[in-house]
C-alpha positions as CSV (number, residue, x, y, z in Angstrom):
1,M,102.8,117.7,89.8
2,F,104.2,114.6,91.4
3,P,106.4,115.6,94.4
4,D,110.0,114.7,94.5
5,H,109.6,112.8,97.7
6,G,107.0,110.6,96.1
7,H,108.2,107.3,94.6
8,R,108.3,107.1,90.9
9,R,107.3,103.5,90.1
10,I,108.9,101.6,87.2
11,A,107.8,98.1,86.2
12,V,111.0,96.5,84.9
13,A,109.9,94.3,82.0
14,S,112.6,95.1,79.3
15,P,116.0,96.7,78.9
16,D,114.2,99.9,78.0
17,D,112.8,100.0,81.5
18,I,116.3,99.9,82.9
19,A,117.2,103.0,80.9
20,T,114.0,104.7,82.2
21,A,115.0,103.9,85.8
22,R,118.5,105.3,85.3
23,R,117.0,108.5,83.8
24,I,114.6,109.0,86.7
25,A,117.4,108.4,89.2
26,A,119.6,111.0,87.5
27,E,116.7,113.5,87.7
28,R,116.2,112.8,91.4
29,A,120.0,113.1,92.0
30,E,120.2,116.6,90.4
31,G,120.8,119.2,93.0
32,V,121.0,116.6,95.8
33,L,124.0,114.5,95.0
34,A,127.5,115.5,93.8
35,D,128.8,113.9,90.6
36,E,130.6,111.1,92.5
37,E,127.5,110.1,94.4
38,A,125.3,110.5,91.3
39,D,127.6,108.0,89.4
40,R,127.3,105.6,92.3
41,L,123.5,105.9,92.3
42,D,123.5,105.2,88.5
43,R,125.5,102.0,89.1
44,L,123.2,101.0,91.9
45,V,120.0,101.6,89.9
46,A,121.3,99.7,86.9
47,A,122.2,96.7,89.0
48,L,118.9,96.8,91.0
49,A,116.9,97.0,87.7
50,E,118.9,94.1,86.3
51,H,117.9,92.1,89.3
52,A,114.2,93.1,89.0
53,L,114.2,92.3,85.2
54,G,114.5,88.6,85.8
55,R,111.7,88.3,88.4
56,P,107.9,88.3,88.2
57,D,106.4,91.8,88.7
58,G,109.9,93.2,89.3
59,T,109.4,96.8,90.2
60,L,111.6,99.8,91.2
61,L,110.5,102.9,93.1
62,I,112.8,105.9,93.2
63,A,112.5,109.2,95.2
64,R,114.4,111.9,96.8
65,M,114.5,111.5,100.5
66,R,112.2,114.0,102.2
67,S,115.0,115.0,104.6
68,G,117.2,115.9,101.7
69,A,119.8,113.4,102.8
70,G,120.0,111.7,99.4
71,V,118.1,109.4,97.0
72,E,116.1,106.3,97.9
73,C,115.7,103.3,95.7
74,L,113.2,100.5,96.5
75,A,112.5,97.3,94.7
76,Y,110.1,94.4,95.0
77,D,108.9,91.3,93.2
78,R,106.2,88.7,93.4
79,D,108.3,85.6,92.8
80,P,106.6,82.4,94.1
81,D,109.9,80.6,93.9
82,T,111.5,82.9,96.5
83,P,113.3,80.6,98.9
84,E,114.1,81.0,102.6
85,P,116.8,83.6,103.1
86,P,120.3,82.2,103.8
87,A,121.2,81.7,107.4
88,P,123.3,84.7,108.7
89,S,127.0,84.0,109.2
90,E,129.5,85.8,111.2
91,D,131.4,87.0,108.1
92,D,128.4,88.2,106.1
93,A,124.8,88.3,107.4
94,L,123.5,88.8,103.8
95,A,125.5,86.3,101.9
96,G,124.1,84.6,98.8
97,L,122.3,87.7,97.3
98,G,123.6,87.2,93.8
99,I,125.9,89.4,91.7
100,A,123.4,92.2,91.0
101,L,122.4,92.7,94.6
102,E,126.0,92.4,95.8
103,T,126.7,95.3,93.4
104,V,123.7,97.2,94.9
105,R,125.0,96.7,98.4
106,A,128.5,97.8,97.5
107,Q,127.2,101.1,96.0
108,A,124.7,101.9,98.8
109,D,125.1,103.8,102.0
110,R,122.1,102.0,103.4
111,F,120.9,98.6,102.3
112,H,118.1,96.4,103.7
113,V,116.4,93.3,102.4
114,H,113.1,91.5,103.4
115,V,112.3,88.1,102.0
116,T,109.0,86.3,102.3
117,P,109.4,82.7,101.1
118,G,106.9,81.9,98.3
119,I,105.8,85.5,98.1
120,G,108.8,87.6,97.0
121,S,111.5,89.9,98.1
122,A,111.7,93.7,98.9
123,L,114.8,95.9,99.1
124,L,115.8,99.3,100.2
125,A,119.0,101.1,99.1
126,R,120.0,104.7,99.6
127,V,122.8,106.9,98.4
128,L,123.5,109.8,100.7
129,R,125.2,113.1,100.4
130,P,128.6,113.2,102.1
131,G,128.1,113.8,105.8
132,A,124.3,113.2,105.6
133,D,122.5,110.9,108.0
134,D,119.2,109.1,107.4
135,A,118.8,108.1,111.0
136,P,116.0,109.9,113.1
137,P,117.2,112.7,115.3
138,A,118.3,111.6,118.8
139,D,115.3,113.3,120.5
140,A,112.6,112.0,117.9
141,M,110.0,109.8,119.5
142,V,109.4,107.9,116.2
143,Q,111.2,106.5,113.3
144,T,109.3,107.2,110.1
145,G,109.0,105.3,106.9
146,A,106.7,106.0,104.0
147,V,106.0,104.9,100.4
148,M,103.9,107.1,98.1
149,V,103.2,106.1,94.5
150,E,100.9,107.6,91.9
151,R,98.0,105.9,90.0
152,G,99.1,103.9,86.9
153,G,99.3,106.3,84.0
154,G,100.1,109.3,86.2
155,E,98.4,112.6,85.8
156,A,96.6,111.7,82.6
157,A,94.9,108.7,84.3
158,R,93.9,110.8,87.3
159,G,92.7,113.7,85.3
160,G,94.5,116.2,87.6
161,P,97.5,116.9,89.9
162,F,98.7,114.4,92.5
163,I,96.3,114.1,95.3
164,D,98.0,112.2,98.2
165,H,100.2,113.8,100.8
166,W,101.9,112.9,104.1
167,Y,103.9,114.9,106.7
168,V,105.5,114.0,110.0
169,S,107.0,116.5,112.4
170,C,108.6,115.9,115.8
171,A,109.0,118.7,118.4
172,P,111.5,118.8,121.3
173,A,110.5,118.8,124.9
174,R,108.6,121.8,126.1
175,G,108.1,122.1,129.8
176,G,107.0,118.8,131.4
177,D,105.4,117.5,128.2
178,G,108.5,115.8,126.8
179,P,109.1,115.3,123.1
180,C,106.1,114.8,120.9
181,G,105.0,114.9,117.3
182,I,102.3,115.0,114.7
183,A,101.6,113.1,111.5
184,L,99.3,114.1,108.7
185,M,97.9,112.1,105.8
186,I,95.6,113.4,103.0
187,D,93.8,111.2,100.5
188,G,91.9,113.0,97.7
189,D,89.5,111.9,95.0
190,T,91.0,109.3,92.6
191,V,89.5,110.9,89.5
192,A,88.6,114.5,88.9
193,G,84.9,115.2,88.9
194,G,83.8,111.6,89.7
195,N,83.4,109.1,92.5
196,A,85.6,106.1,93.0
197,A,84.9,102.9,94.9
198,A,86.3,99.4,95.2
199,D,84.0,96.8,93.6
200,A,83.3,93.3,95.0
201,E,86.3,91.8,93.2
202,G,88.7,94.3,94.7
203,G,89.1,96.5,91.6
204,C,88.3,100.2,91.3
205,D,85.3,101.5,89.5
206,I,84.2,105.0,88.6
207,Y,80.6,105.9,88.7
208,G,78.2,108.8,88.7
209,P,78.2,112.1,86.8
210,P,81.0,114.6,87.2
211,R,79.5,116.6,90.0
212,Y,82.5,117.9,92.0
213,P,85.7,119.8,91.3
214,P,88.9,117.7,91.5
215,T,91.1,117.5,94.5
216,V,94.2,119.6,93.8
217,M,97.4,119.0,95.9
218,T,99.5,121.8,94.5
219,P,102.8,122.8,96.2
220,G,101.0,125.9,97.5
221,V,98.2,123.9,99.1
222,I,100.6,121.5,100.6
223,R,102.7,124.3,102.2
224,Q,99.5,125.9,103.5
225,V,98.2,122.8,105.2
226,E,101.6,122.0,106.7
227,T,101.8,125.5,108.1
228,V,98.5,125.0,109.9
229,V,99.6,121.5,111.2
230,A,103.1,122.6,112.3
231,A,101.7,125.5,114.3
232,T,99.9,123.0,116.6
233,V,103.1,121.0,117.7
234,P,103.0,120.6,120.6
235,G,99.6,121.9,121.5
236,L,96.1,121.1,120.2
237,P,94.7,117.6,120.3
238,A,94.1,115.9,116.9
239,P,90.4,116.8,116.5
240,M,91.3,120.5,116.9
241,V,94.1,120.2,114.4
242,V,91.6,118.9,111.8
243,N,89.2,121.7,112.6
244,A,92.0,124.2,112.2
245,I,92.7,122.8,108.7
246,R,89.0,123.1,107.9
247,R,88.7,126.6,109.1
248,D,91.8,127.7,107.1
249,L,90.3,126.2,103.9
250,K,87.4,128.6,104.4
251,G,89.8,131.5,104.3
252,R,89.2,132.9,107.8
253,P,91.4,136.0,107.9
254,E,91.9,135.9,111.7
255,L,94.2,132.9,111.3
256,G,96.7,135.2,109.7
257,L,97.3,132.6,106.9
258,S,96.6,132.6,103.2
259,E,93.1,133.5,102.0
260,D,93.6,131.9,98.6
261,K,90.3,130.5,97.6
262,T,92.0,127.7,95.6
263,L,92.6,126.0,98.9
264,A,88.9,125.0,98.8
265,Q,89.9,122.6,96.0
266,I,91.0,120.0,98.6
267,G,87.6,120.2,100.3
268,R,86.7,116.7,99.0
269,A,89.9,115.1,100.4
270,A,90.0,112.7,103.4
271,V,92.4,113.6,106.2
272,A,94.0,111.9,109.2
273,V,95.9,113.5,112.0
274,L,97.9,111.6,114.6
275,R,99.4,113.3,117.7
276,F,101.9,111.2,119.5
277,D,104.4,111.1,122.4
278,G,106.3,108.2,123.9
279,R,103.3,106.8,125.7
280,A,100.2,107.4,123.7
281,V,98.7,108.4,120.3
282,D,95.7,110.8,119.8
283,Y,94.1,110.1,116.4
284,T,91.3,111.7,114.3
285,A,90.3,110.8,110.7
286,L,87.8,112.0,108.2
287,G,87.0,109.7,105.3
288,T,89.0,106.9,103.7
289,V,92.3,107.0,105.6
290,A,92.7,103.9,107.7
291,G,95.2,102.6,110.3
292,A,96.0,100.8,113.5
293,V,98.4,100.7,116.5
294,V,100.3,97.4,116.0
295,R,101.8,95.6,118.9
296,P,103.4,92.2,119.0
297,Q,100.7,89.8,117.7
298,E,98.0,92.4,118.5
299,L,96.5,95.4,116.7
300,T,93.9,98.1,117.6
301,A,92.2,99.9,114.8
302,L,92.2,103.7,114.6
303,G,88.7,104.6,113.7
304,G,87.4,107.7,112.0
305,R,84.2,109.5,111.0
306,W,82.8,109.4,107.5
307,A,83.3,112.9,106.3
308,L,85.6,115.0,104.1
309,I,87.7,118.1,104.9
310,G,85.1,120.5,103.4
311,F,81.9,118.5,104.1
312,N,80.0,117.3,107.1
313,P,80.1,119.9,109.9
314,L,80.1,117.4,112.7
315,A,83.1,117.4,115.0
316,P,85.6,114.7,114.1
317,A,85.7,111.6,116.2
318,A,88.9,110.9,118.2
319,V,90.6,107.9,119.7
320,H,93.3,107.8,122.4
321,L,95.5,104.7,122.6
322,L,98.6,103.7,124.5
323,W,101.7,102.5,122.8
324,G,105.2,101.7,123.9
325,P,108.8,101.3,122.6
326,G,108.9,99.0,119.6
327,D,105.1,99.4,118.8
328,H,104.0,100.8,115.5
329,V,101.3,102.9,113.9
330,V,100.4,102.0,110.3
331,L,98.4,104.5,108.3
332,Y,97.3,104.2,104.7
333,T,95.1,105.8,102.1
334,G,92.3,104.2,100.0
335,G,93.0,101.4,97.6
336,C,94.8,99.3,100.2
337,A,93.2,96.8,102.6
338,R,94.0,95.0,105.9
339,L,97.6,96.4,106.2
340,P,97.9,96.2,110.0
341,A,97.1,92.4,110.0
342,L,99.5,92.0,107.1
343,F,102.2,93.8,109.1
344,I,101.9,91.0,111.7
345,R,101.7,88.2,109.1
346,R,104.8,89.5,107.3
347,D,106.8,89.8,110.6
348,L,107.7,93.4,110.0
349,R,108.2,94.5,113.6
350,M,112.0,94.7,113.3
351,V,112.1,95.8,109.6
352,E,113.2,99.3,108.7
353,P,109.9,101.3,108.5
354,T,110.3,102.4,104.8
355,L,111.0,98.8,103.8
356,A,108.0,97.7,105.9
357,A,105.8,100.2,104.1
358,L,107.0,98.8,100.8
359,V,106.1,95.2,101.7
360,L,102.7,96.4,102.8
361,L,102.2,98.2,99.5
362,R,103.2,95.2,97.5
363,D,101.0,92.8,99.3
364,G,98.1,95.0,100.4
365,A,97.1,97.1,97.4
366,V,93.7,96.0,96.0
367,C,93.2,98.4,93.1
368,D,95.1,100.9,91.0
369,D,95.1,104.3,92.8
370,D,97.4,106.8,94.3
371,H,98.7,104.9,97.4
372,T,100.4,106.2,100.5
373,V,101.6,103.9,103.3
374,L,103.1,105.5,106.4
375,V,104.8,103.4,109.2
376,L,105.8,105.0,112.5
377,R,107.9,103.1,115.1
378,N,107.9,104.1,118.7
379,R,111.6,104.7,119.8
380,A,111.0,106.3,123.2
381,D,113.5,103.9,124.7
382,R,116.2,105.5,122.5
383,V,115.5,109.1,123.4
384,P,118.0,110.5,125.9
385,A,116.7,110.8,129.4
386,S,117.4,114.5,129.4
387,A,115.0,115.0,126.5
388,A,112.3,112.6,127.7
């Protein structure tokens, strides 16, 4: 089952696709937005889809916000005729958007645009519940943005349930440690029972006999892994968090957690764990999850060990890197390439992290797959001194 906080992707090529986008938005609004906000979301999505319809590869992505604050709508295109954005004015810093996007902006509680001349545009618009706030908590060391989309064709193409997952949790100060947090990413097999790889042309190929069970990211599995990870904040370094996940998947009763043997079904998944505070990150990865700490005009790769959650008993490798206010961590699952360098080339340092993740997905995906891109911005300089 595709999670509600995952982005449903709609390629807008006909008026029928506009109707599909409006239907998906209505589904995501149910139980989250009141009637007035849901109507506003419908008008926003209709205008955003109308804008995308007239552009090459115009695409919408719609999801419930993981915080529960509202519904998020993203859009991108690959229009080679995209011009330089208009110069900001005192009256309107985003003048000249066109009628459709002016409508989107009027209906949205949050609106951001990123334009790359000759490449395309990307947009973020949110409709929030009354009184809700999409800003990070005052004592959170990071601002988080993520885009998660499923393989083309959905579950039928994958041969099983959705297999990517991400999770970020920030903890308040404890003793002299100050605020800190943890991020988790899981990347499973792209096809049940087979092996997937990127060929020399950048496409994906499936090879070999069906030797292994599929990765299964059911809601129960997700809750279980998050329980293990959340119990380590603050506390264990990243390698020990990964080992805690692995032990739990083997059903060790002394952990006091679930002994459900179906948890072993994510044994062939790759995993990355990032521990962070305002000064440094502590990172461990097994398998295909990649990433880097990105500073102004400089990046440092976050390496990992080739292994899977349930295979290769060697202790996971770890890296410890310094980062400071305004620096970023970019993490991404298989099927994308060179995203940290792209982050610098697209000048995404000051861009809202979710919108930055969208630009990276648009320009960095190399094959059809489940994709997750996670961007964390260090905001230690905005944490109150009493918390830090």
